[in-house]
Phi, psi and omega in degrees: 000327177298325179293327176296317179295320179293320177298316178296320176293317181294319177298317180297314177302319180294323179291317178298313179305315181295319177299311181296324175294320178299316179298311178304313182294316182301323183254012179053049179240159170277162188305320184293323179293315178300316179297315181297319180296321181292316180297325182276355180082010179288322177259127176256147178227146176215144176271128184228172171228135178280178183291350176264000181085007178278125181282149177204165173259128177265117180250138180234130178223104182065234179274350185267143171227152176214145176261120179253103179266161170305112178082006181206151175237132172238122178286141171270146177241151177283134184296338180286342187257000000 
């Protein structure tokens, strides 16, 4: 049973690391900058579902937003540009 708990903890760590890496890449930050911005509330995150039913994390940093899907990052664009 300890092995199951360790495997679950490792999987969660890997998923968090991938999310932080995705946020850093989406906003052109290094991972330590992304972590600090998240800790300070500068980067906001919300769990959403798109019109096709696919779950994603919507990340907002200043005026920029990005959708982080499992294995993909999609930048949001301002309709004015």
